[in-house]
Structure formats: C-alpha cells, structure tokens
FIKOLZA-1660 file (N, C-alpha, C; in steps of 0.1 Angstrom, whole numbers, plus 5000, padded with zeros to 4 digits):
% residues 200
   i   px   py   pz ch aa at
   1 5178 4911 5110  A  M  N
   1 5168 4908 5097  A  M CA
   1 5168 4919 5086  A  M  C
   2 5168 4917 5075  A  K  N
   2 5169 4927 5062  A  K CA
   2 5159 4923 5055  A  K  C
   3 5148 4935 5054  A  V  N
   3 5136 4934 5049  A  V CA
   3 5136 4948 5034  A  V  C
   4 5133 4939 5022  A  L  N
   4 5131 4948 5010  A  L CA
   4 5115 4955 5011  A  L  C
   5 5117 4966 5010  A  F  N
   5 5102 4972 5010  A  F CA
   5 5102 4976 4994  A  F  C
   6 5093 4970 4983  A  V  N
   6 5094 4973 4970  A  V CA
   6 5080 4984 4968  A  V  C
   7 5083 4997 4962  A  N  N
   7 5074 5007 4964  A  N CA
   7 5069 5008 4950  A  N  C
   8 5057 5010 4947  A  I  N
   8 5052 5008 4929  A  I CA
   8 5053 5021 4924  A  I  C
   9 5054 5033 4932  A  P  N
   9 5056 5046 4925  A  P CA
   9 5070 5045 4918  A  P  C
  10 5072 5053 4907  A  S  N
  10 5086 5050 4900  A  S CA
  10 5089 5064 4893  A  S  C
  11 5100 5063 4891  A  G  N
  11 5103 5076 4882  A  G CA
  11 5118 5079 4882  A  G  C
  12 5124 5089 4876  A  P  N
  12 5137 5092 4875  A  P CA
  12 5143 5095 4890  A  P  C
  13 5154 5095 4892  A  E  N
  13 5163 5097 4903  A  E CA
  13 5165 5113 4907  A  E  C
  14 5162 5119 4899  A  S  N
  14 5161 5134 4902  A  S CA
  14 5147 5140 4897  A  S  C
  15 5147 5153 4900  A  G  N
  15 5134 5162 4897  A  G CA
  15 5124 5159 4908  A  G  C
  16 5113 5160 4903  A  E  N
  16 5100 5162 4907  A  E CA
  16 5099 5148 4916  A  E  C
  17 5102 5136 4910  A  F  N
  17 5098 5123 4917  A  F CA
  17 5108 5122 4928  A  F  C
  18 5121 5124 4929  A  E  N
  18 5129 5127 4936  A  E CA
  18 5127 5133 4948  A  E  C
  19 5120 5147 4947  A  H  N
  19 5118 5155 4958  A  H CA
  19 5105 5148 4966  A  H  C
  20 5096 5142 4958  A  F  N
  20 5083 5135 4966  A  F CA
  20 5088 5123 4973  A  F  C
  21 5096 5119 4967  A  V  N
  21 5103 5105 4976  A  V CA
  21 5107 5108 4986  A  V  C
  22 5120 5119 4987  A  K  N
  22 5130 5118 4998  A  K CA
  22 5122 5133 5007  A  K  C
  23 5112 5140 5003  A  N  N
  23 5106 5150 5012  A  N CA
  23 5092 5145 5019  A  N  C
  24 5086 5135 5012  A  A  N
  24 5074 5134 5018  A  A CA
  24 5070 5116 5019  A  A  C
  25 5075 5109 5009  A  Y  N
  25 5070 5092 5009  A  Y CA
  25 5078 5086 5020  A  Y  C
  26 5092 5086 5017  A  V  N
  26 5101 5076 5025  A  V CA
  26 5101 5083 5040  A  V  C
  27 5103 5097 5042  A  P  N
  27 5103 5097 5055  A  P CA
  27 5089 5093 5065  A  P  C
  28 5076 5097 5057  A  L  N
  28 5067 5092 5065  A  L CA
  28 5066 5076 5069  A  L  C
  29 5070 5066 5056  A  L  N
  29 5071 5055 5059  A  L CA
  29 5083 5050 5069  A  L  C
  30 5092 5057 5069  A  K  N
  30 5103 5055 5080  A  K CA
  30 5095 5057 5095  A  K  C
  31 5091 5068 5094  A  K  N
  31 5084 5071 5109  A  K CA
  31 5077 5059 5114  A  K  C
  32 5066 5057 5103  A  N  N
  32 5056 5048 5106  A  N CA
  32 5061 5030 5113  A  N  C
  33 5071 5028 5102  A  L  N
  33 5079 5015 5105  A  L CA
  33 5087 5014 5114  A  L  C
  34 5093 5027 5122  A  D  N
  34 5101 5026 5132  A  D CA
  34 5095 5023 5143  A  D  C
  35 5081 5027 5145  A  L  N
  35 5071 5023 5155  A  L CA
  35 5069 5008 5157  A  L  C
  36 5070 5002 5148  A  A  N
  36 5067 4984 5148  A  A CA
  36 5080 4978 5147  A  A  C
  37 5088 4983 5140  A  K  N
  37 5100 4970 5138  A  K CA
  37 5111 4971 5150  A  K  C
  38 5117 4960 5149  A  Q  N
  38 5128 4957 5158  A  Q CA
  38 5139 4964 5156  A  Q  C
  39 5145 4967 5165  A  K  N
  39 5156 4979 5164  A  K CA
  39 5168 4972 5151  A  K  C
  40 5170 4958 5153  A  D  N
  40 5181 4954 5145  A  D CA
  40 5175 4950 5132  A  D  C
  41 5164 4953 5127  A  T  N
  41 5157 4953 5116  A  T CA
  41 5159 4963 5105  A  T  C
  42 5168 4959 5093  A  E  N
  42 5173 4968 5082  A  E CA
  42 5162 4970 5074  A  E  C
  43 5154 4980 5071  A  I  N
  43 5145 4980 5058  A  I CA
  43 5151 4990 5045  A  I  C
  44 5151 4981 5039  A  V  N
  44 5159 4988 5025  A  V CA
  44 5145 4994 5016  A  V  C
  45 5144 5005 5008  A  F  N
  45 5132 5009 5005  A  F CA
  45 5140 5010 4989  A  F  C
  46 5132 5002 4978  A  R  N
  46 5134 5003 4963  A  R CA
  46 5121 5007 4958  A  R  C
  47 5127 5018 4949  A  F  N
  47 5115 5023 4938  A  F CA
  47 5118 5017 4926  A  F  C
  48 5108 5013 4918  A  C  N
  48 5107 5007 4906  A  C CA
  48 5115 5016 4894  A  C  C
  49 5123 5012 4888  A  E  N
  49 5130 5021 4874  A  E CA
  49 5124 5026 4869  A  E  C
  50 5111 5022 4862  A  W  N
  50 5102 5025 4850  A  W CA
  50 5090 5022 4854  A  W  C
  51 5081 5028 4847  A  G  N
  51 5066 5026 4849  A  G CA
  51 5060 5040 4851  A  G  C
  52 5047 5038 4863  A  M  N
  52 5040 5050 4860  A  M CA
  52 5044 5060 4873  A  M  C
  53 5039 5075 4872  A  G  N
  53 5044 5081 4882  A  G CA
  53 5038 5081 4898  A  G  C
  54 5043 5090 4905  A  P  N
  54 5042 5086 4920  A  P CA
  54 5026 5082 4922  A  P  C
  55 5016 5090 4917  A  I  N
  55 5004 5087 4920  A  I CA
  55 4995 5084 4911  A  I  C
  56 4998 5081 4897  A  D  N
  56 4989 5079 4888  A  D CA
  56 4983 5066 4886  A  D  C
  57 4988 5056 4896  A  V  N
  57 4982 5043 4897  A  V CA
  57 4972 5042 4906  A  V  C
  58 4971 5051 4913  A  A  N
  58 4961 5052 4924  A  A CA
  58 4946 5057 4919  A  A  C
  59 4946 5061 4907  A  F  N
  59 4934 5064 4901  A  F CA
  59 4931 5058 4886  A  F  C
  60 4939 5050 4880  A  Y  N
  60 4937 5045 4870  A  Y CA
  60 4938 5030 4870  A  Y  C
  61 4933 5021 4869  A  R  N
  61 4935 5005 4871  A  R CA
  61 4942 5001 4857  A  R  C
  62 4941 5006 4848  A  Y  N
  62 4948 5001 4833  A  Y CA
  62 4964 5004 4838  A  Y  C
  63 4969 5017 4845  A  L  N
  63 4978 5021 4845  A  L CA
  63 4984 5011 4858  A  L  C
  64 4978 5011 4868  A  D  N
  64 4982 5001 4879  A  D CA
  64 4987 4985 4874  A  D  C
  65 4982 4985 4863  A  H  N
  65 4983 4967 4858  A  H CA
  65 4993 4971 4851  A  H  C
  66 4998 4980 4842  A  L  N
  66 5008 4981 4835  A  L CA
  66 5022 4984 4844  A  L  C
  67 5019 4990 4857  A  A  N
  67 5030 4991 4865  A  A CA
  67 5032 4978 4874  A  A  C
  68 5025 4968 4873  A  S  N
  68 5030 4959 4884  A  S CA
  68 5039 4949 4879  A  S  C
  69 5040 4948 4866  A  K  N
  69 5055 4941 4863  A  K CA
  69 5065 4946 4868  A  K  C
  70 5068 4959 4869  A  M  N
  70 5080 4963 4875  A  M CA
  70 5085 4959 4888  A  M  C
  71 5072 4955 4898  A  V  N
  71 5072 4950 4912  A  V CA
  71 5083 4937 4909  A  V  C
  72 5079 4928 4899  A  Y  N
  72 5087 4916 4898  A  Y CA
  72 5103 4922 4898  A  Y  C
  73 5105 4926 4884  A  Y  N
  73 5119 4930 4885  A  Y CA
  73 5125 4938 4896  A  Y  C
  74 5119 4946 4905  A  A  N
  74 5124 4952 4916  A  A CA
  74 5127 4942 4928  A  A  C
  75 5119 4931 4928  A  A  N
  75 5122 4920 4936  A  A CA
  75 5128 4910 4938  A  A  C
  76 5129 4905 4920  A  A  N
  76 5135 4892 4916  A  A CA
  76 5147 4886 4925  A  A  C
  77 5157 4894 4926  A  N  N
  77 5169 4893 4929  A  N CA
  77 5171 4894 4946  A  N  C
  78 5160 4896 4953  A  A  N
  78 5162 4900 4968  A  A CA
  78 5169 4887 4974  A  A  C
  79 5167 4876 4972  A  E  N
  79 5171 4865 4977  A  E CA
  79 5186 4866 4976  A  E  C
  80 5190 4868 4964  A  K  N
  80 5203 4867 4960  A  K CA
  80 5211 4879 4965  A  K  C
  81 5204 4890 4970  A  E  N
  81 5209 4902 4975  A  E CA
  81 5209 4900 4991  A  E  C
  82 5205 4890 4996  A  G  N
  82 5208 4890 5012  A  G CA
  82 5194 4893 5022  A  G  C
  83 5181 4896 5013  A  F  N
  83 5173 4900 5019  A  F CA
  83 5165 4888 5027  A  F  C
  84 5160 4890 5039  A  D  N
  84 5151 4880 5046  A  D CA
  84 5139 4877 5042  A  D  C
  85 5134 4890 5038  A  A  N
  85 5117 4888 5035  A  A CA
  85 5115 4902 5023  A  A  C
  86 5106 4902 5015  A  V  N
  86 5102 4911 5007  A  V CA
  86 5086 4914 5013  A  V  C
  87 5085 4928 5013  A  V  N
  87 5071 4937 5013  A  V CA
  87 5066 4942 5002  A  V  C
  88 5057 4939 4994  A  I  N
  88 5051 4948 4982  A  I CA
  88 5043 4956 4990  A  I  C
  89 5047 4970 4988  A  N  N
  89 5043 4980 4995  A  N CA
  89 5028 4990 4986  A  N  C
  90 5021 4981 4984  A  C  N
  90 5010 4986 4975  A  C CA
  90 4997 4977 4980  A  C  C
  91 4988 4986 4985  A  F  N
  91 4977 4976 4988  A  F CA
  91 4970 4968 4979  A  F  C
  92 4970 4970 4967  A  G  N
  92 4964 4959 4953  A  G CA
  92 4976 4948 4955  A  G  C
  93 4982 4945 4961  A  D  N
  93 4992 4934 4961  A  D CA
  93 4998 4930 4947  A  D  C
  94 5004 4938 4941  A  P  N
  94 5007 4937 4926  A  P CA
  94 5018 4927 4927  A  P  C
  95 5014 4913 4917  A  M  N
  95 5025 4904 4914  A  M CA
  95 5028 4898 4927  A  M  C
  96 5019 4896 4936  A  L  N
  96 5020 4888 4948  A  L CA
  96 5025 4875 4948  A  L  C
  97 5016 4869 4941  A  W  N
  97 5019 4853 4940  A  W CA
  97 5029 4853 4930  A  W  C
  98 5031 4858 4921  A  E  N
  98 5041 4854 4911  A  E CA
  98 5056 4858 4917  A  E  C
  99 5055 4869 4929  A  V  N
  99 5072 4870 4935  A  V CA
  99 5071 4857 4944  A  V  C
 100 5062 4855 4949  A  R  N
 100 5061 4843 4959  A  R CA
 100 5070 4830 4950  A  R  C
 101 5062 4829 4942  A  Q  N
 101 5065 4818 4935  A  Q CA
 101 5083 4818 4929  A  Q  C
 102 5087 4828 4927  A  A  N
 102 5100 4830 4921  A  A CA
 102 5111 4829 4934  A  A  C
 103 5103 4833 4947  A  L  N
 103 5116 4833 4959  A  L CA
 103 5113 4823 4969  A  L  C
 104 5124 4820 4976  A  N  N
 104 5123 4811 4988  A  N CA
 104 5123 4818 5001  A  N  C
 105 5119 4830 5002  A  I  N
 105 5119 4839 5013  A  I CA
 105 5105 4844 5015  A  I  C
 106 5100 4847 5024  A  P  N
 106 5086 4851 5026  A  P CA
 106 5085 4864 5020  A  P  C
 107 5073 4867 5011  A  V  N
 107 5069 4878 5003  A  V CA
 107 5055 4882 5009  A  V  C
 108 5054 4896 5014  A  I  N
 108 5041 4902 5021  A  I CA
 108 5035 4909 5011  A  I  C
 109 5020 4911 5010  A  G  N
 109 5014 4920 5004  A  G CA
 109 5007 4929 5014  A  G  C
 110 5008 4940 5016  A  I  N
 110 5001 4947 5027  A  I CA
 110 4985 4948 5026  A  I  C
 111 4981 4944 5014  A  G  N
 111 4966 4946 5014  A  G CA
 111 4962 4929 5021  A  G  C
 112 4967 4921 5016  A  E  N
 112 4964 4907 5021  A  E CA
 112 4966 4906 5035  A  E  C
 113 4977 4909 5041  A  S  N
 113 4981 4906 5053  A  S CA
 113 4977 4916 5063  A  S  C
 114 4970 4928 5059  A  S  N
 114 4963 4940 5068  A  S CA
 114 4948 4933 5070  A  S  C
 115 4944 4925 5058  A  M  N
 115 4929 4922 5058  A  M CA
 115 4928 4909 5069  A  M  C
 116 4938 4903 5067  A  L  N
 116 4941 4889 5076  A  L CA
 116 4943 4893 5090  A  L  C
 117 4951 4902 5093  A  L  N
 117 4951 4908 5106  A  L CA
 117 4939 4913 5109  A  L  C
 118 4930 4920 5105  A  S  N
 118 4920 4928 5109  A  S CA
 118 4909 4916 5112  A  S  C
 119 4909 4905 5107  A  A  N
 119 4900 4893 5110  A  A CA
 119 4904 4888 5123  A  A  C
 120 4917 4888 5128  A  L  N
 120 4918 4886 5143  A  L CA
 120 4915 4898 5152  A  L  C
 121 4913 4909 5146  A  M  N
 121 4913 4920 5157  A  M CA
 121 4895 4922 5157  A  M  C
 122 4888 4920 5149  A  G  N
 122 4873 4922 5151  A  G CA
 122 4865 4915 5142  A  G  C
 123 4853 4915 5143  A  H  N
 123 4842 4904 5134  A  H CA
 123 4843 4908 5121  A  H  C
 124 4842 4927 5118  A  K  N
 124 4841 4928 5106  A  K CA
 124 4850 4942 5104  A  K  C
 125 4855 4940 5092  A  F  N
 125 4862 4954 5089  A  F CA
 125 4858 4962 5076  A  F  C
 126 4863 4974 5076  A  G  N
 126 4859 4984 5065  A  G CA
 126 4873 4987 5058  A  G  C
 127 4874 4992 5045  A  I  N
 127 4885 4998 5041  A  I CA
 127 4884 5012 5036  A  I  C
 128 4894 5020 5037  A  V  N
 128 4888 5034 5034  A  V CA
 128 4904 5035 5023  A  V  C
 129 4896 5037 5014  A  H  N
 129 4907 5040 5000  A  H CA
 129 4907 5058 4996  A  H  C
 130 4920 5057 4988  A  I  N
 130 4923 5070 4983  A  I CA
 130 4915 5076 4971  A  I  C
 131 4913 5067 4965  A  S  N
 131 4906 5067 4953  A  S CA
 131 4895 5056 4948  A  S  C
 132 4884 5062 4944  A  P  N
 132 4872 5054 4939  A  P CA
 132 4876 5040 4931  A  P  C
 133 4888 5045 4923  A  Y  N
 133 4890 5037 4912  A  Y CA
 133 4897 5025 4917  A  Y  C
 134 4902 5024 4932  A  N  N
 134 4909 5011 4936  A  N CA
 134 4899 5003 4940  A  N  C
 135 4885 5005 4945  A  I  N
 135 4876 4998 4951  A  I CA
 135 4872 4986 4944  A  I  C
 136 4869 4987 4929  A  P  N
 136 4867 4975 4924  A  P CA
 136 4876 4959 4927  A  P  C
 137 4890 4965 4921  A  E  N
 137 4900 4957 4925  A  E CA
 137 4901 4950 4939  A  E  C
 138 4898 4959 4949  A  T  N
 138 4899 4955 4962  A  T CA
 138 4887 4944 4968  A  T  C
 139 4877 4949 4957  A  E  N
 139 4864 4939 4962  A  E CA
 139 4871 4926 4955  A  E  C
 140 4873 4926 4948  A  E  N
 140 4880 4911 4940  A  E CA
 140 4888 4906 4950  A  E  C
 141 4895 4914 4956  A  H  N
 141 4907 4906 4964  A  H CA
 141 4902 4903 4977  A  H  C
 142 4893 4908 4981  A  V  N
 142 4886 4904 4993  A  V CA
 142 4878 4890 4993  A  V  C
 143 4873 4886 4981  A  I  N
 143 4866 4877 4977  A  I CA
 143 4878 4865 4977  A  I  C
 144 4891 4867 4966  A  R  N
 144 4899 4857 4966  A  R CA
 144 4905 4854 4979  A  R  C
 145 4907 4864 4987  A  Y  N
 145 4912 4862 5000  A  Y CA
 145 4900 4852 5012  A  Y  C
 146 4891 4849 5009  A  G  N
 146 4880 4846 5017  A  G CA
 146 4875 4854 5025  A  G  C
 147 4872 4868 5022  A  L  N
 147 4870 4874 5035  A  L CA
 147 4858 4882 5035  A  L  C
 148 4848 4878 5023  A  K  N
 148 4840 4886 5018  A  K CA
 148 4828 4889 5029  A  K  C
 149 4827 4878 5034  A  D  N
 149 4816 4878 5048  A  D CA
 149 4820 4888 5059  A  D  C
 150 4835 4890 5063  A  R  N
 150 4841 4898 5070  A  R CA
 150 4842 4913 5066  A  R  C
 151 4840 4919 5055  A  C  N
 151 4841 4931 5052  A  C CA
 151 4829 4938 5049  A  C  C
 152 4824 4950 5055  A  V  N
 152 4814 4955 5055  A  V CA
 152 4813 4965 5041  A  V  C
 153 4825 4968 5039  A  G  N
 153 4823 4976 5024  A  G CA
 153 4838 4985 5025  A  G  C
 154 4838 4994 5015  A  M  N
 154 4850 5003 5014  A  M CA
 154 4845 5014 5007  A  M  C
 155 4854 5025 5010  A  R  N
 155 4848 5039 5007  A  R CA
 155 4860 5047 5002  A  R  C
 156 4860 5059 4995  A  A  N
 156 4871 5066 4993  A  A CA
 156 4869 5079 4999  A  A  C
 157 4881 5082 5003  A  I  N
 157 4880 5097 5010  A  I CA
 157 4878 5106 5002  A  I  C
 158 4870 5118 5004  A  A  N
 158 4866 5128 4993  A  A CA
 158 4878 5138 4991  A  A  C
 159 4879 5142 4979  A  D  N
 159 4889 5155 4975  A  D CA
 159 4902 5152 4976  A  D  C
 160 4906 5140 4980  A  W  N
 160 4921 5137 4984  A  W CA
 160 4929 5138 4969  A  W  C
 161 4924 5135 4958  A  A  N
 161 4931 5138 4944  A  A CA
 161 4935 5152 4944  A  A  C
 162 4925 5162 4947  A  D  N
 162 4926 5176 4944  A  D CA
 162 4936 5182 4948  A  D  C
 163 4940 5176 4962  A  T  N
 163 4950 5185 4970  A  T CA
 163 4966 5181 4967  A  T  C
 164 4967 5168 4960  A  G  N
 164 4980 5165 4955  A  G CA
 164 4987 5154 4967  A  G  C
 165 4995 5142 4961  A  A  N
 165 5001 5135 4970  A  A CA
 165 5006 5139 4979  A  A  C
 166 5017 5148 4974  A  Q  N
 166 5027 5153 4983  A  Q CA
 166 5022 5161 4994  A  Q  C
 167 5012 5170 4991  A  D  N
 167 5005 5179 4997  A  D CA
 167 4999 5171 5012  A  D  C
 168 4992 5159 5005  A  G  N
 168 4984 5154 5014  A  G CA
 168 4992 5144 5024  A  G  C
 169 5004 5144 5024  A  L  N
 169 5015 5135 5031  A  L CA
 169 5022 5145 5039  A  L  C
 170 5026 5159 5037  A  T  N
 170 5034 5168 5043  A  T CA
 170 5026 5174 5053  A  T  C
 171 5013 5178 5048  A  D  N
 171 5003 5186 5055  A  D CA
 171 4992 5175 5055  A  D  C
 172 4993 5168 5067  A  S  N
 172 4981 5157 5066  A  S CA
 172 4970 5163 5074  A  S  C
 173 4967 5173 5078  A  T  N
 173 4954 5177 5088  A  T CA
 173 4942 5175 5079  A  T  C
 174 4939 5181 5065  A  S  N
 174 4926 5179 5060  A  S CA
 174 4928 5162 5055  A  S  C
 175 4934 5157 5050  A  T  N
 175 4935 5140 5050  A  T CA
 175 4932 5133 5062  A  T  C
 176 4937 5135 5070  A  I  N
 176 4931 5130 5086  A  I CA
 176 4918 5128 5088  A  I  C
 177 4913 5143 5087  A  E  N
 177 4899 5148 5086  A  E CA
 177 4891 5140 5078  A  E  C
 178 4896 5139 5066  A  A  N
 178 4887 5134 5055  A  A CA
 178 4884 5116 5058  A  A  C
 179 4899 5115 5065  A  F  N
 179 4899 5097 5067  A  F CA
 179 4889 5093 5080  A  F  C
 180 4890 5102 5088  A  I  N
 180 4879 5101 5100  A  I CA
 180 4867 5100 5096  A  I  C
 181 4863 5112 5088  A  T  N
 181 4848 5110 5085  A  T CA
 181 4842 5098 5076  A  T  C
 182 4852 5093 5067  A  T  N
 182 4849 5082 5060  A  T CA
 182 4848 5069 5068  A  T  C
 183 4858 5068 5077  A  A  N
 183 4858 5057 5087  A  A CA
 183 4848 5054 5094  A  A  C
 184 4841 5069 5099  A  R  N
 184 4831 5064 5108  A  R CA
 184 4818 5061 5099  A  R  C
 185 4819 5065 5088  A  E  N
 185 4806 5061 5079  A  E CA
 185 4809 5044 5079  A  E  C
 186 4818 5038 5077  A  L  N
 186 4822 5024 5080  A  L CA
 186 4821 5020 5091  A  L  C
 187 4822 5026 5101  A  I  N
 187 4817 5020 5116  A  I CA
 187 4802 5023 5114  A  I  C
 188 4797 5030 5113  A  A  N
 188 4782 5031 5113  A  A CA
 188 4774 5018 5103  A  A  C
 189 4781 5013 5093  A  D  N
 189 4778 5000 5087  A  D CA
 189 4782 4989 5092  A  D  C
 190 4791 4989 5102  A  G  N
 190 4791 4977 5112  A  G CA
 190 4810 4973 5113  A  G  C
 191 4817 4980 5107  A  A  N
 191 4830 4977 5109  A  A CA
 191 4836 4980 5122  A  A  C
 192 4841 4972 5126  A  E  N
 192 4848 4970 5140  A  E CA
 192 4865 4975 5140  A  E  C
 193 4870 4972 5127  A  V  N
 193 4883 4976 5124  A  V CA
 193 4884 4983 5108  A  V  C
 194 4891 4992 5110  A  I  N
 194 4893 5001 5098  A  I CA
 194 4906 5004 5092  A  I  C
 195 4908 4997 5080  A  I  N
 195 4920 4996 5071  A  I CA
 195 4922 5007 5062  A  I  C
 196 4938 5014 5064  A  P  N
 196 4937 5024 5056  A  P CA
 196 4942 5015 5040  A  P  C
 197 4938 5021 5027  A  G  N
 197 4936 5010 5016  A  G CA
 197 4949 5016 5007  A  G  C
 198 4954 5023 5014  A  C  N
 198 4969 5026 5005  A  C CA
 198 4981 5026 5015  A  C  C
 199 4991 5025 5011  A  S  N
 199 5003 5026 5020  A  S CA
 199 5008 5040 5021  A  S  C
 200 5001 5047 5012  A  L  N
 200 5004 5062 5014  A  L CA
 200 4997 5069 5029  A  L  C
% end
C-alpha cells in the first residue's frame, strides 16, 4: 500500500523551512507512523509548494483558510500517481470533502478520524490544542461530525507558541509536561479519551 501524507505547512525547499522539515517535523512523523503502519506500507510526505509558513496557520484562522486551497493541489493527482489513499495531516481537515469528491481512493482527515475512533474507545473525549485560535473551528467540526454530546471540551496548552514549533518538537520535555497538565484538566471534566488536536 502507498499512502500520500499531505502536510499543510509550506515553504521553499531550502532555508529555514527545509531545516524545520528535515530536522524536526518529518523525523517525528516517521517515528510515530512506524509504530502503527504495516511493514510493506509506503508513506510519502508531500508539503504544499505555496502558502503559509510552518506554524502560522496554527494561530490565525484566516491564514488557515487561505492555506487550505493548497491541500487540494497537493492531493489532486494522488490517484493517477498510484497512491492507494490520502491522509490530510492537519487536525482542521482542510479541503477534506472537496478532495474526497475529486478522488476515487480513500481520503482521511486526522481530525474526523481521531474523533470517530475516540468514540469507540470511551464515552467522552477531550481535545488538547496547541493554540486557542484552533478551538472555534474544532467546535464547529465536532458538531458537523455529530459528536457534540461526546466531547467534554477542548483546551490549548500554555505557552507553546513562545517556545517555537521546532523547539517544541526536538526538545519536547516542556511540551509533554504542558500537554499532561492540560489533559488532566479535561479528564477532570469527564474525558475518558484525550485527543492531541494537531499533527505536530
């Protein structure tokens, strides 16, 4: 099986963005995916050629909206290129239904799929976000996916934006501690399953 992972961070193939992708983002994705995928499954990472920077879209919704179009262009030819499935690797599921209509192969959004899976794992779930600006959009998605009554709420971890995306990925001690603190707050609110609200 060959799966295309479309990643919403975008930027030039050299410079700071290339450093972020090669030294932080992709190594962590590969490490986590290797724990779950079949040995004969090939995963190809594709980054959009134009749009917003690697972390801007996490904090400003209007930038996220502008960036969503590039997801379609990144995935539009996946079927012709021999991919068996597409994963939109952004919790906001940008262009999920548009890409599904355009292709005859499965198209998975990590936001929708993680919420639906969590509903099988526990009665209530909570979502930990990296930015409070993501929360209103996710609240809309929870309603759209028919899971409003299964979600106890969502919270953003504190001070993650101040540490920087790459620092938070390469030296994750403080990020993990902040995640645990926030997750415990959601558990106290009744969550039985905790969802990380970002592919980062």
